[in-house]
C-alpha positions as CSV (number, residue, x, y, z in Angstrom):
1,M,80.4,57.2,73.8
2,P,79.6,59.3,76.9
3,T,79.0,63.0,76.2
4,K,80.6,65.8,78.2
5,P,78.3,68.0,80.3
6,S,77.1,71.0,78.3
7,A,77.9,74.5,79.3
8,L,74.2,75.0,79.9
9,G,74.1,71.9,82.2
10,R,77.2,73.2,84.2
11,R,75.6,76.6,84.5
12,S,72.4,75.1,85.7
13,A,74.2,73.0,88.4
14,D,76.2,76.1,89.5
15,E,73.0,78.1,89.8
16,Q,71.3,75.3,91.8
17,R,74.3,75.2,94.2
18,R,74.2,79.0,94.5
19,A,70.5,78.9,95.3
20,S,71.1,76.2,97.9
21,F,73.9,78.2,99.6
22,L,71.6,81.3,99.8
23,R,68.7,79.3,101.3
24,T,71.0,77.8,103.8
25,A,72.5,81.2,104.7
26,H,69.0,82.6,105.2
27,D,67.9,79.8,107.4
28,L,71.1,79.8,109.5
29,A,70.9,83.6,109.9
30,D,67.4,83.3,111.3
31,D,68.7,80.6,113.7
32,L,71.6,82.8,114.8
33,A,69.5,85.9,115.2
34,A,67.3,84.2,117.8
35,D,70.0,84.0,120.4
36,A,72.5,86.6,119.2
37,I,72.2,88.9,122.2
38,F,72.7,86.0,124.7
39,R,75.8,84.7,122.9
40,D,77.2,88.2,122.6
41,R,76.9,88.7,126.4
42,A,78.4,85.3,127.1
43,G,81.4,86.0,124.9
44,R,82.5,82.4,124.7
45,P,84.7,80.8,121.9
46,P,82.6,80.0,118.8
47,T,82.4,76.3,119.5
48,D,78.6,76.2,119.1
49,E,78.6,78.6,116.2
50,V,81.1,76.6,114.3
51,A,79.0,73.4,115.0
52,R,76.0,75.2,113.4
53,L,78.2,76.2,110.4
54,R,79.3,72.6,110.0
55,E,75.7,71.3,110.3
56,A,74.7,73.7,107.5
57,G,77.7,72.5,105.4
58,L,79.1,76.0,105.0
59,P,82.8,75.3,105.8
60,A,82.8,72.8,102.9
61,G,80.5,74.9,100.7
62,L,82.5,78.1,101.0
63,T,85.7,77.0,99.4
64,P,87.1,78.1,96.1
65,P,85.0,77.0,93.2
66,G,85.8,73.7,91.4
67,P,84.0,71.0,89.5
68,G,80.9,70.3,91.6
69,R,82.2,72.0,94.7
70,G,82.8,75.4,96.3
71,A,81.4,78.8,95.9
72,D,82.2,81.6,93.5
73,W,83.3,84.9,95.0
74,R,79.9,86.7,94.5
75,T,78.1,83.8,96.2
76,G,80.6,83.6,99.1
77,C,80.3,87.3,99.8
78,T,76.5,87.2,99.7
79,V,76.5,84.4,102.3
80,I,79.0,86.2,104.5
81,R,76.9,89.4,104.5
82,K,73.7,87.6,105.2
83,L,75.1,85.8,108.3
84,S,76.7,89.0,109.4
85,T,73.3,90.7,109.6
86,A,72.4,88.2,112.3
87,D,75.7,87.8,114.0
88,S,78.8,89.7,112.7
89,S,81.1,87.5,114.8
90,V,80.0,84.4,112.9
91,G,80.2,86.4,109.6
92,D,83.8,87.4,110.5
93,V,84.7,83.7,111.2
94,L,83.2,82.7,107.9
95,A,84.8,85.6,105.9
96,R,88.3,84.7,107.1
97,H,87.6,81.0,106.6
98,Y,86.5,81.6,103.0
99,V,89.5,83.8,102.1
100,H,92.1,81.6,103.8
101,A,90.6,78.6,102.0
102,W,91.9,80.3,98.8
103,S,95.5,80.3,100.2
104,G,96.5,77.3,98.1
105,R,95.5,79.2,94.9
106,F,97.2,82.4,96.1
107,Y,100.5,80.8,97.1
108,A,100.8,77.1,96.1
109,S,101.0,75.2,92.8
110,H,97.9,74.2,91.0
111,D,98.1,70.6,92.0
112,H,98.8,71.4,95.6
113,A,95.9,73.8,95.8
114,T,93.5,71.4,94.2
115,A,94.4,68.6,96.6
116,L,94.0,71.0,99.6
117,E,90.6,72.2,98.4
118,E,89.3,68.7,97.9
119,Q,90.5,67.6,101.3
120,S,89.0,70.7,102.8
121,V,85.6,69.8,101.3
122,R,85.8,66.2,102.4
123,E,86.8,66.9,106.0
124,Q,84.8,70.2,106.4
125,W,87.9,72.1,107.4
126,L,87.5,75.5,109.0
127,W,90.3,77.9,108.0
128,T,91.7,80.9,109.7
129,G,95.0,82.7,109.7
130,A,97.1,85.8,110.0
131,I,99.2,86.8,107.0
132,R,101.3,89.9,107.4
133,T,101.9,92.1,104.4
134,A,104.5,94.4,105.8
135,A,107.9,94.2,107.5
136,P,108.0,94.1,111.3
137,D,107.2,97.5,112.8
138,D,108.5,97.0,116.2
139,D,111.8,98.4,117.6
140,T,113.8,95.3,117.0
141,G,112.8,94.8,113.3
142,R,112.9,91.0,113.9
143,P,110.1,88.8,112.5
144,D,107.6,87.5,115.1
145,L,107.6,84.0,113.4
146,T,110.6,82.2,112.1
147,L,111.2,78.9,110.3
148,Q,114.4,76.9,111.0
149,P,115.1,74.4,108.2
150,R,115.5,70.7,109.1
151,N,116.3,67.6,107.0
152,T,112.7,67.4,106.0
153,G,110.6,70.6,106.5
154,Y,111.1,73.2,109.2
155,V,110.4,74.0,112.8
156,L,108.3,77.1,113.5
157,S,108.8,79.4,116.5
158,G,107.3,82.7,117.6
159,R,103.9,84.2,118.4
160,R,101.1,85.6,116.3
161,F,97.7,87.1,117.0
162,V,94.9,85.5,115.1
163,D,91.6,87.3,114.7
164,T,89.1,84.5,114.6
165,A,88.5,80.8,115.5
166,V,91.9,80.3,117.0
167,S,90.8,77.4,119.2
168,V,88.3,75.8,116.8
169,A,89.8,76.0,113.3
170,D,91.2,73.1,111.5
171,Q,93.9,75.0,109.6
172,I,95.8,78.2,110.6
173,V,97.6,80.0,107.8
174,V,100.6,82.1,108.8
175,D,103.7,83.5,107.1
176,A,107.1,83.2,108.7
177,V,110.7,84.2,107.8
178,C,113.2,81.4,107.0
179,A,116.1,81.9,109.4
180,V,118.6,80.8,106.8
181,T,117.5,82.2,103.5
182,G,115.3,85.1,104.6
183,D,112.5,83.9,102.4
184,V,109.0,84.6,103.7
185,L,107.0,81.3,103.5
186,V,103.3,80.8,103.9
187,V,102.5,77.6,105.9
188,R,99.4,76.0,107.3
189,I,99.3,74.6,110.8
190,P,96.6,72.2,112.2
191,P,95.8,73.2,115.8
192,G,96.6,70.7,118.5
193,V,100.0,69.9,117.3
194,P,102.7,69.4,120.0
195,R,104.4,72.6,121.4
196,M,101.7,74.9,120.2
197,T,99.7,76.8,122.7
198,I,96.7,79.2,122.4
199,E,95.9,82.2,124.6
200,P,92.3,83.3,123.9
201,A,91.5,87.0,124.0
202,H,89.0,87.8,126.8
203,D,86.7,90.7,127.6
204,R,86.6,92.2,124.1
205,L,84.6,95.3,123.4
206,G,82.9,93.8,120.4
207,Q,83.1,90.8,118.0
208,R,83.1,88.8,121.2
209,V,82.3,85.5,119.7
210,V,84.9,85.4,117.0
211,G,87.4,83.3,119.1
212,A,90.4,85.6,118.7
213,G,93.6,84.9,120.5
214,E,97.4,84.6,120.3
215,V,99.1,81.5,119.2
216,A,102.6,80.5,120.4
217,F,104.8,78.1,118.5
218,D,107.7,76.5,120.3
219,R,109.7,74.7,117.6
220,V,106.5,73.3,116.0
221,T,107.2,70.8,113.2
222,V,106.2,71.9,109.7
223,T,106.3,69.2,107.0
224,P,107.0,70.0,103.4
225,G,103.3,69.5,102.6
226,Q,102.3,72.2,105.0
227,V,104.4,74.8,103.1
228,L,102.1,76.5,100.6
229,G,104.6,78.7,98.9
230,R,106.8,81.8,99.1
231,R,105.4,85.3,99.6
232,P,107.4,88.2,98.2
233,Y,108.8,90.4,100.9
234,D,108.6,94.2,101.0
235,E,109.8,95.7,97.7
236,E,109.9,92.4,95.8
237,P,107.5,92.1,92.9
238,T,104.4,90.0,93.5
239,A,102.7,87.7,91.1
240,P,99.4,89.4,90.1
241,F,97.1,86.7,91.4
242,T,99.0,86.5,94.7
243,A,98.7,90.2,95.1
244,L,94.9,89.7,95.4
245,A,95.2,87.8,98.7
246,D,95.1,90.8,101.1
247,P,92.5,92.9,99.2
248,A,90.3,89.8,99.0
249,L,90.3,89.5,102.8
250,R,89.7,93.2,103.2
251,L,86.8,93.0,100.8
252,A,85.2,90.0,102.5
253,L,85.4,91.9,105.8
254,C,83.6,94.8,104.1
255,H,80.6,92.4,103.7
256,V,80.8,91.8,107.4
257,G,80.6,95.6,107.9
258,L,77.6,95.8,105.6
259,G,75.9,93.0,107.5
260,I,76.4,95.0,110.7
261,V,74.8,98.1,109.0
262,E,71.8,96.1,107.7
263,G,71.3,94.3,111.0
264,A,71.3,97.5,113.0
265,L,68.9,99.3,110.7
266,T,66.5,96.4,110.5
267,E,66.4,96.0,114.3
268,A,65.9,99.7,114.8
269,R,63.2,99.8,112.2
270,D,61.4,96.9,113.8
271,L,61.6,98.7,117.2
272,S,60.1,101.8,115.7
273,R,57.3,100.0,113.9
274,G,56.5,98.1,117.1
275,G,56.2,101.2,119.2
276,H,59.3,100.4,121.3
277,A,61.4,103.3,120.1
278,Y,61.9,106.9,121.5
279,R,59.9,108.3,118.6
280,L,57.0,106.7,116.8
281,P,56.3,106.7,113.0
282,G,53.8,109.4,112.1
283,A,54.4,111.3,115.4
284,D,57.7,112.9,114.5
285,P,58.5,113.9,110.8
286,D,62.2,114.1,111.7
287,L,62.2,110.4,112.2
288,F,61.7,109.9,108.5
289,L,64.6,112.2,107.9
290,T,66.8,110.2,110.2
291,Y,65.9,106.9,108.6
292,G,66.3,108.4,105.1
293,E,69.8,109.5,106.0
294,L,70.8,106.2,107.5
295,A,69.3,104.2,104.6
296,S,71.1,106.3,102.1
297,A,74.4,105.8,103.9
298,A,73.8,102.0,103.9
299,Q,72.9,102.0,100.2
300,T,75.9,104.1,99.2
301,A,78.3,101.7,101.0
302,T,76.5,98.7,99.4
303,A,76.9,100.2,95.9
304,V,80.7,100.7,96.4
305,V,81.2,97.3,97.9
306,D,79.2,95.5,95.2
307,R,81.2,97.2,92.5
308,A,84.5,96.1,94.2
309,T,83.0,92.6,94.6
310,E,82.2,92.3,90.9
311,V,85.7,93.5,89.9
312,M,87.4,91.1,92.4
313,A,85.2,88.2,91.1
314,Q,86.2,88.9,87.6
315,A,89.9,89.0,88.6
316,L,89.7,85.7,90.5
317,D,88.0,84.1,87.6
318,R,90.8,85.1,85.3
319,G,93.5,83.8,87.6
320,G,96.9,83.6,85.9
321,Q,95.7,85.8,83.0
322,L,95.8,88.9,85.2
323,D,97.8,91.8,83.9
324,A,100.6,93.0,86.3
325,E,98.9,96.4,86.5
326,E,95.5,95.2,87.5
327,P,95.9,94.3,91.2
328,A,96.9,97.9,92.1
329,G,93.6,99.2,90.7
330,I,91.6,96.5,92.4
331,A,93.4,97.2,95.7
332,A,92.5,100.9,95.4
333,L,88.9,100.1,94.7
334,V,88.8,97.7,97.7
335,A,90.4,100.4,99.9
336,T,87.7,102.8,98.8
337,A,85.0,100.2,99.7
338,E,86.6,99.7,103.1
339,T,86.7,103.4,103.8
340,V,83.1,104.0,102.8
341,T,81.9,100.9,104.7
342,S,83.7,101.7,107.9
343,K,82.3,105.2,107.9
344,A,78.8,104.0,107.3
345,A,79.0,101.2,109.9
346,L,80.2,103.6,112.7
347,H,77.7,106.3,111.7
348,V,74.6,104.1,111.4
349,T,75.3,102.0,114.5
350,A,75.8,105.1,116.6
351,R,72.7,106.8,115.3
352,V,70.4,103.9,115.9
353,L,71.2,104.2,119.6
354,E,69.5,107.6,119.5
355,L,66.3,106.0,118.1
356,A,65.7,103.3,120.7
357,D,67.0,101.9,124.0
358,A,66.6,98.2,123.6
359,P,68.6,95.3,125.0
360,G,71.5,94.4,122.8
361,L,71.1,97.2,120.3
362,D,74.5,98.5,121.4
363,R,76.2,95.4,120.1
364,F,76.1,96.7,116.5
365,W,78.2,99.7,117.4
366,R,80.6,97.7,119.5
367,N,81.1,95.2,116.7
368,A,81.6,97.9,114.1
369,R,84.1,99.7,116.3
370,V,86.2,96.5,116.8
371,L,86.0,95.5,113.1
372,T,87.3,98.9,111.9
373,A,89.6,99.9,114.8
374,H,92.9,98.8,113.4
375,H,92.7,100.3,109.9
376,P,92.7,104.1,110.1
377,A,90.8,105.7,107.2
378,A,93.5,108.4,106.8
379,H,96.1,105.9,105.7
380,R,93.8,104.4,103.1
381,L,92.7,107.8,101.8
382,R,96.3,109.0,101.3
383,S,97.1,105.7,99.4
384,I,94.0,105.9,97.3
385,G,94.9,109.5,96.4
386,E,98.5,108.7,95.5
387,H,97.3,105.8,93.3
388,Y,94.8,108.0,91.6
389,L,97.3,110.8,91.0
390,N,100.5,108.8,90.2
391,G,99.3,105.2,89.7
392,S,101.6,104.1,92.5
393,H,101.6,100.3,93.3
394,R,103.4,100.7,96.6
395,A,100.9,103.3,97.7
396,V,98.0,101.0,97.4
397,A,99.8,98.2,99.2
398,A,100.3,100.7,102.1
399,A,96.6,101.2,102.3
400,F,96.2,97.8,103.9
401,H,99.0,98.0,106.5
C-alpha cells in the first residue's frame, strides 16, 4: 500500500521550491540590472521583460501555493522585492500578477479557484487587473464598467485604466456593475478578444516599463466561466478572506517600494566607493552621517513591511478560518507599512541625488514618485488613527481609496 508523503517530506519540497525561486530571482535581477537604464529611457511596453519572466518560470511560479506548485506569500514578496531592486517596473508587473493570480481564492469558489490556478501554471499566464474598492467618485456617479446580462453570461462595456502589463497580460481582472441587479461582479478578460481596445500610456515620469494603459470594452462577451464572483459594494459586509484582496495588493507594492530604496542606496554606495560621487569616503565625515540616516530609514521601513508581510501570510494561510474582526487590523497594519515605505522611498531617492551625479540615478526618484503619487499619506494616517482610536472597519477601508 503506497504511503502518503510525510509532513517532513512536504516541508522539504516546499523549502527546495522556495530556494529555487530565490536563486532564480537573484539571477534575473542581475540580468535586468545590466540594461535597466537603457530600458527606462526607451520606455517601451514590457514585452521583452515579460519574456524574461516567462523564461525564468516566474509567472507560473508566483501563483497561490498548492500541491507541488505556487509560492507562499513570504516567498512571493521576497521575489518581488529582489526584482524591484534591479527594475521596479518589472517588480510592479510581477507584484500585480501575483496578487491578481489570487483572485480566484478571493472571489470564486474553491473548485473554480483551483482550476484557474492549475491552468495558470500550465499556460504561464501573466495576470493584471484593476479592482475598484469604492463607489464612483465622478460627478455622474455612474460606474465606469457595466455588465449587461445575456442568455449565457454578459456583455461588458466601459473603460478602465490598468496600471501594468495591459498589452502583454494573459488575464485582466476587473470589477463591473450588473446593469440589471446592481451587483458588482469580478470578471477576468483575456486580451485580444473582439471589441476590446487598448490605449497605452506614453511619456510617463517613472515606472516607464510597466506597460500601463486604458482598456476600452465595447460589448465584450463575458462567459459564465469568466465570472469569478460577487464583490460586496460600499457598505455591504465583506467576507473576511475577500477583504484581504486590496490590502494584499498594497502590501505587495510596498515590497516594490522597498526594492526602489534598496536599489537606490546600493547604486549610490557603489558610486561612493568607486570614487564617482561628489564626496568620497574618508574625506568628509558628514557622508557617513548621510548614509547612516538613509540606511536607518530603509531598515525602519523594512521592519514595518516585514511585520505586515508575516501577519498577511498567516491570514492567507488560515483562509476561511479568519475572524470577521481580523481584516481591519491587517488593513491598518498594511496602511502603516505603505505610509512608512512611501516616506522612505521618496526621502532616500531624493537624497542620493545629492551624493552623486550619475546617469540613470534619477530613475529611482521618478519611479518612487509615480508609485506613491495616487495614495496621499494624510488619508491613510487619518484612517489608521480612527481605527486605533475607535476600531472602525470603514475607516481602514478608506485608507486604501
